[in-house]
C-alpha positions as CSV (number, residue, x, y, z in Angstrom):
1,X,104.4,-123.8,125.9
2,X,101.9,-125.0,123.3
3,X,99.3,-125.5,126.1
4,X,99.9,-121.9,127.3
5,X,99.5,-120.6,123.8
6,X,96.3,-122.4,123.2
7,X,95.1,-121.3,126.6
8,X,95.8,-117.7,125.7
9,X,93.6,-118.1,122.6
10,X,90.8,-120.0,124.2
11,X,90.5,-118.0,127.4
12,X,89.0,-114.8,125.8
13,X,86.5,-116.9,124.0
14,X,85.4,-118.8,127.1
15,X,85.2,-115.7,129.3
16,X,83.7,-113.5,126.6
17,X,86.0,-110.6,127.2
18,X,88.5,-109.0,124.8
19,X,92.2,-109.7,125.2
20,X,92.9,-106.1,126.3
21,X,90.5,-106.3,129.2
22,X,92.0,-109.6,130.3
23,X,95.5,-108.1,130.1
24,X,94.4,-105.2,132.2
25,X,93.0,-107.6,134.8
26,X,96.2,-109.6,134.7
27,X,98.2,-106.5,135.4
28,X,96.0,-105.7,138.3
29,X,96.7,-109.1,139.8
30,X,100.5,-108.7,139.7
31,X,102.5,-108.2,142.9
32,X,102.7,-104.7,144.1
33,X,99.1,-104.0,143.3
34,X,95.8,-104.4,145.2
35,X,94.6,-107.8,144.5
36,X,91.3,-107.3,146.2
37,X,90.4,-104.3,144.0
38,X,91.6,-106.2,140.9
39,X,89.6,-109.3,141.9
40,X,86.5,-107.2,142.6
41,X,86.9,-105.5,139.2
42,X,87.3,-108.8,137.4
43,X,84.3,-110.2,139.2
44,X,82.2,-107.2,138.3
45,X,83.2,-107.3,134.6
46,X,82.6,-111.0,134.4
47,X,79.3,-110.7,136.2
48,X,78.1,-108.0,133.9
49,X,79.2,-110.0,130.8
50,X,77.4,-113.2,132.0
51,X,74.4,-111.4,133.3
52,X,73.8,-109.4,130.2
53,X,72.1,-112.1,128.2
54,X,69.6,-112.7,130.9
55,X,68.4,-109.1,130.7
56,X,67.5,-109.5,127.0
57,X,64.4,-111.5,126.5
58,X,64.6,-111.4,122.7
59,X,67.3,-112.4,120.3
60,X,69.5,-109.7,118.8
61,X,68.8,-109.0,115.2
62,X,71.3,-110.3,112.7
63,X,73.2,-107.9,110.4
64,X,71.2,-109.1,107.3
65,X,67.9,-108.6,109.1
66,X,68.8,-105.1,110.1
67,X,69.8,-104.3,106.5
68,X,66.6,-105.8,105.2
69,X,64.4,-103.8,107.6
70,X,66.2,-100.6,106.8
71,X,65.9,-101.3,103.0
72,X,62.2,-102.0,103.2
73,X,61.6,-98.8,105.2
74,X,63.7,-96.8,102.7
75,X,61.9,-98.3,99.7
76,X,58.5,-97.6,101.2
77,X,59.5,-94.0,101.9
78,X,60.8,-93.7,98.3
79,X,57.7,-95.2,96.7
80,X,55.5,-92.8,98.8
81,X,57.6,-89.8,97.7
82,X,57.5,-90.7,94.0
83,X,53.8,-91.7,93.9
84,X,51.9,-89.6,91.3
85,X,49.6,-86.8,92.5
86,X,46.1,-86.7,91.0
87,X,44.2,-83.5,90.6
88,X,40.7,-84.6,91.7
89,X,37.4,-82.8,90.9
90,X,34.5,-84.1,93.0
91,X,30.9,-83.8,92.0
92,X,28.2,-84.7,94.5
93,X,24.5,-85.4,93.8
94,X,23.5,-81.8,94.1
95,X,26.1,-80.7,91.5
96,X,28.5,-79.1,94.0
97,X,32.1,-79.1,92.8
98,X,35.2,-79.4,94.9
99,X,38.8,-79.7,93.7
100,X,41.8,-81.1,95.6
101,X,45.0,-82.9,95.1
102,X,45.7,-86.4,96.4
103,X,48.5,-88.9,96.0
104,X,47.7,-92.1,94.2
105,X,48.4,-94.3,97.2
106,X,46.1,-92.3,99.4
107,X,43.4,-92.1,96.8
108,X,43.0,-95.8,96.1
109,X,43.2,-96.6,99.8
110,X,40.4,-94.2,100.6
111,X,38.2,-95.6,97.7
112,X,39.0,-99.2,98.6
113,X,40.6,-99.9,95.3
114,X,43.8,-101.4,94.1
115,X,46.8,-99.6,92.6
116,X,46.2,-101.1,89.1
117,X,42.6,-99.8,89.1
118,X,44.0,-96.2,88.8
119,X,46.5,-97.1,86.2
120,X,44.0,-96.4,83.3
121,X,46.1,-98.4,80.8
122,X,43.3,-99.0,78.3
123,X,42.0,-96.4,75.9
124,X,38.4,-97.2,76.7
125,X,37.3,-99.2,79.7
126,X,34.5,-99.6,82.2
127,X,35.2,-101.8,85.2
128,X,33.9,-102.2,88.8
129,X,35.5,-103.0,92.1
130,X,34.3,-102.8,95.7
131,X,31.1,-101.0,94.7
132,X,33.0,-98.4,92.6
133,X,33.0,-97.8,88.9
134,X,36.2,-97.0,87.1
135,X,35.8,-95.5,83.7
136,X,38.3,-94.2,81.1
137,X,37.3,-92.8,77.8
138,X,40.5,-91.8,76.0
139,X,41.9,-88.9,78.1
140,X,38.9,-88.7,80.5
141,X,39.4,-90.7,83.8
142,X,36.6,-91.0,86.3
143,X,35.7,-93.0,89.4
144,X,32.0,-93.2,90.3
145,X,30.7,-94.0,93.8
146,X,27.1,-94.1,95.0
147,X,27.5,-90.6,96.4
148,X,29.8,-88.7,94.1
149,X,31.7,-88.6,90.8
150,X,35.5,-88.1,90.8
151,X,37.3,-86.7,87.7
152,X,41.0,-87.2,87.7
153,X,43.6,-85.0,86.0
154,X,41.4,-82.8,83.9
155,X,43.9,-80.0,83.4
156,X,45.4,-79.3,80.0
157,X,42.5,-81.3,78.4
158,X,40.1,-78.4,77.4
159,X,37.5,-79.9,79.7
160,X,36.8,-76.8,81.9
161,X,33.7,-75.7,80.0
162,X,32.0,-79.1,80.2
163,X,33.2,-79.9,83.7
164,X,32.1,-76.7,85.4
165,X,29.1,-75.6,83.3
166,X,27.3,-78.6,81.9
167,X,28.2,-81.6,84.1
168,X,27.1,-80.2,87.5
169,X,23.6,-79.3,86.1
170,X,23.3,-82.7,84.5
171,X,24.2,-84.5,87.7
172,X,21.8,-82.3,89.7
173,X,18.9,-83.2,87.3
174,X,18.7,-80.0,85.3
175,X,20.1,-81.2,81.9
176,X,18.8,-83.4,79.1
177,X,19.5,-86.8,80.6
178,X,16.9,-89.5,80.7
179,X,18.1,-91.2,83.9
180,X,16.9,-88.6,86.4
181,X,14.5,-90.9,88.3
182,X,17.3,-93.5,88.7
183,X,20.1,-93.5,91.2
184,X,23.2,-91.2,90.9
185,X,25.5,-93.7,89.1
186,X,23.1,-93.8,86.2
187,X,23.3,-90.0,85.7
188,X,27.0,-90.1,86.0
189,X,27.5,-92.9,83.5
190,X,25.0,-91.3,81.0
191,X,26.8,-87.9,81.3
192,X,30.2,-89.4,80.6
193,X,28.8,-91.5,77.7
194,X,27.0,-88.6,76.3
195,X,30.2,-86.5,76.4
196,X,32.1,-89.2,74.6
197,X,29.5,-89.5,71.9
198,X,29.3,-85.8,71.4
199,X,33.1,-85.7,71.1
200,X,33.0,-88.3,68.4
201,X,30.1,-86.6,66.6
202,X,32.0,-83.3,66.7
203,X,35.1,-84.9,65.0
204,X,32.9,-86.4,62.4
205,X,31.1,-83.1,61.8
206,X,34.4,-81.4,61.2
207,X,35.8,-84.1,58.8
208,X,32.7,-84.7,56.7
209,X,32.4,-81.3,54.9
210,X,36.2,-81.2,54.4
211,X,36.2,-84.6,52.8
212,X,33.2,-83.9,50.6
213,X,34.6,-80.6,49.4
214,X,38.0,-82.2,48.5
215,X,36.3,-85.1,46.7
216,X,34.1,-82.7,44.6
217,X,37.2,-80.8,43.6
218,X,39.1,-83.9,42.6
219,X,36.2,-85.6,40.7
220,X,35.1,-82.4,38.9
221,X,35.2,-83.2,35.1
222,X,36.1,-79.6,34.3
223,X,39.6,-80.2,35.6
224,X,41.6,-82.4,33.2
225,X,44.5,-82.9,35.6
226,X,44.6,-83.9,39.3
227,X,45.6,-81.3,41.8
228,X,48.4,-82.7,44.0
229,X,47.6,-80.4,46.9
230,X,44.0,-81.7,47.0
231,X,45.4,-85.2,47.0
232,X,47.5,-84.3,50.0
233,X,44.5,-82.9,51.9
234,X,42.5,-86.0,51.1
235,X,45.3,-88.2,52.4
236,X,45.4,-86.3,55.7
237,X,41.6,-86.3,56.1
238,X,41.6,-90.0,55.3
239,X,44.1,-90.6,58.1
240,X,41.9,-88.6,60.5
241,X,38.9,-90.6,59.4
242,X,40.7,-93.9,60.1
243,X,41.6,-92.7,63.6
244,X,38.0,-91.8,64.2
245,X,36.8,-95.2,63.0
246,X,39.2,-96.8,65.4
247,X,37.9,-94.7,68.3
248,X,34.3,-95.6,67.5
249,X,35.1,-99.2,67.2
250,X,36.8,-99.3,70.6
251,X,33.8,-97.5,72.1
252,X,31.4,-100.0,70.6
253,X,33.5,-103.0,71.7
254,X,33.7,-101.8,75.3
255,X,30.0,-101.3,75.6
256,X,29.2,-104.6,73.8
257,X,31.5,-106.4,76.3
258,X,29.5,-105.1,79.2
259,X,26.2,-106.0,77.5
260,X,27.3,-109.6,77.1
261,X,28.0,-110.0,80.8
262,X,25.0,-109.9,83.1
263,X,27.2,-109.9,86.3
264,X,28.9,-106.8,85.2
265,X,25.6,-105.1,84.5
266,X,24.5,-106.0,88.0
267,X,27.8,-104.6,89.4
268,X,27.3,-101.3,87.7
269,X,24.1,-100.7,89.8
270,X,25.9,-99.5,92.8
271,X,23.0,-98.1,94.8
272,X,21.2,-101.4,94.5
273,X,23.7,-103.1,96.7
274,X,24.3,-100.2,99.1
275,X,20.8,-98.9,99.7
276,X,18.3,-101.5,101.1
277,X,15.3,-99.5,99.9
278,X,16.6,-99.4,96.3
279,X,17.3,-103.1,96.5
280,X,13.7,-103.8,97.6
281,X,12.3,-101.6,94.8
282,X,14.5,-103.4,92.3
283,X,13.3,-106.8,93.6
284,X,9.7,-105.6,93.4
285,X,9.7,-104.7,89.7
286,X,12.1,-101.9,88.8
287,X,15.1,-103.8,87.7
288,X,18.1,-101.5,87.6
289,X,20.1,-104.0,85.6
290,X,17.6,-103.8,82.8
291,X,17.7,-100.0,83.0
292,X,21.4,-100.1,82.7
293,X,21.3,-102.4,79.8
294,X,18.8,-100.1,78.0
295,X,21.0,-97.1,78.7
296,X,24.1,-98.8,77.2
297,X,22.2,-100.2,74.2
298,X,21.0,-96.6,73.4
299,X,24.6,-95.3,73.3
300,X,25.7,-98.4,71.4
301,X,23.1,-97.6,68.7
302,X,24.4,-94.0,68.6
303,X,27.9,-95.2,68.1
304,X,26.7,-97.6,65.4
305,X,25.1,-94.6,63.6
306,X,28.4,-92.8,63.8
307,X,30.2,-95.9,62.5
308,X,27.8,-96.1,59.5
309,X,28.4,-92.4,58.7
310,X,32.2,-92.9,58.8
311,X,31.9,-96.0,56.7
312,X,29.9,-94.1,54.0
313,X,32.6,-91.4,53.9
314,X,35.2,-94.1,53.6
315,X,33.3,-95.6,50.7
316,X,33.1,-92.2,49.0
317,X,36.9,-91.8,49.3
318,X,37.4,-95.3,47.8
319,X,35.1,-94.5,44.9
320,X,36.8,-91.2,44.3
321,X,40.2,-92.9,44.4
322,X,38.9,-95.3,41.7
323,X,37.7,-92.5,39.5
324,X,41.1,-90.7,40.0
325,X,42.9,-93.8,39.1
326,X,40.8,-94.2,35.9
327,X,41.5,-90.6,35.0
328,X,45.2,-91.2,35.5
329,X,45.0,-94.4,33.4
330,X,43.3,-92.4,30.6
331,X,46.1,-89.8,30.7
332,X,48.7,-92.5,30.6
333,X,47.0,-94.1,27.6
334,X,47.0,-90.7,25.8
335,X,50.8,-90.4,26.5
336,X,51.4,-93.9,25.2
337,X,49.4,-93.2,22.0
338,X,51.3,-90.0,21.4
339,X,54.6,-91.9,21.8
340,X,53.4,-94.5,19.3
341,X,52.4,-91.8,16.8
342,X,55.7,-90.1,17.1
343,X,57.5,-93.4,16.6
344,X,55.4,-94.2,13.4
345,X,56.0,-90.7,12.1
346,X,59.7,-91.0,12.6
347,X,59.7,-94.4,10.9
348,X,57.8,-93.0,7.8
349,X,60.1,-90.0,7.5
350,X,63.1,-92.3,7.7
351,X,61.7,-94.6,5.0
352,X,60.9,-91.6,2.7
353,X,64.4,-90.4,3.1
354,X,65.8,-93.8,2.4
355,X,64.1,-93.8,-1.0
356,X,65.4,-90.4,-1.8
357,X,68.9,-91.4,-0.9
358,X,68.6,-94.6,-2.9
359,X,67.4,-92.9,-6.1
360,X,69.3,-89.6,-5.6
361,X,72.8,-91.1,-5.6
362,X,75.0,-90.8,-8.6
363,X,74.3,-94.3,-9.7
364,X,73.3,-95.1,-13.2
365,X,70.6,-97.5,-14.0
366,X,68.1,-98.0,-16.8
367,X,65.2,-96.7,-14.7
368,X,66.1,-93.0,-14.6
369,X,65.5,-92.8,-18.4
370,X,61.8,-93.6,-17.9
371,X,59.7,-90.8,-16.6
372,X,56.9,-93.1,-15.6
373,X,59.1,-95.0,-13.1
374,X,60.1,-91.7,-11.4
375,X,56.5,-90.7,-11.2
376,X,55.5,-94.0,-9.7
377,X,58.2,-93.8,-7.0
378,X,57.1,-90.2,-6.2
379,X,53.5,-91.3,-5.8
380,X,54.5,-94.3,-3.6
381,X,56.5,-92.1,-1.3
382,X,53.6,-89.6,-1.1
383,X,51.2,-92.4,-0.2
384,X,53.5,-93.6,2.6
385,X,53.7,-90.1,4.0
386,X,50.0,-89.7,3.8
387,X,49.4,-93.0,5.7
388,X,51.8,-91.8,8.4
389,X,50.0,-88.5,8.7
390,X,46.6,-90.2,8.9
391,X,47.9,-92.4,11.6
392,X,49.1,-89.4,13.6
């Protein structure tokens, strides 16, 4: 019996058929049925089961592999669907402007960049990759190629007037740029640097008269007291000046970092490596790397001038604060002197009253009979009162 039970368990595993199918075949082989048909059916089923692995030339995927493949496909579809969409404005060499929207994944694949290149995580940066220049200056994001300039996400940044009126003419050679004879990337870099310098200059031009006017009102000798509202305005302007100094410092450090690396200066010259004629001219005597260095040094000097102007304003604020503190110290000294005078006056009056109380009581002594003694006491009290009044 045990052998039969074990045979019933091992037979389905050996044949590869489920128990129900074997039971059906067994019923077909019982007396009263057609054994030939049942035998043919069993042979057909067994043949199919044994011949099936021969029809498959590859191994069946495991359940974990199927789940992994499905997960990867779903994750790729999800990442593609949530990829940010850039509003791209394209400027070519002739100044023609075209705008379109493109997903981040499609854009960096078309430009031959990596995903982190379009992250723009630094406030001010100029980098190169695959003969492309990636620039960010605060909220301005740009990608420069030898043929065109791409501005990303310009909406809600108040850039329409500069983008569509000034920049196309500058790139086409109709503005006030000094890099017209040079390749396109020089004009694009100069236009972006010029816009950044003009923005910083505009902020300084707005802050400078406000700070000077506030300082004149605070330091004016006609006003004996300090106006708190003026101090609040000066505090706000000082905070804005500190932010401006930080922006100028970041701009200078970014340009100085490029000037210190010769390889990066060479990489910024895109046309030199893509156009053989330009490369021959550069090798013959017109060194584009030196031109790029001169261009960056020019804007570094402009940023240095802005930094000096901001530093002078900061020095004026510090000097004015020192004057205000001296004025406050003088007012505090006056209050302390008045407190001391009141204290001395109170002490003198108390002493004078003590004398009156001492000699005005109903106490008898031999002194009240002498008029000279009373007169001397009166003169001494008047002298004390006079000294207290003189002190006040």
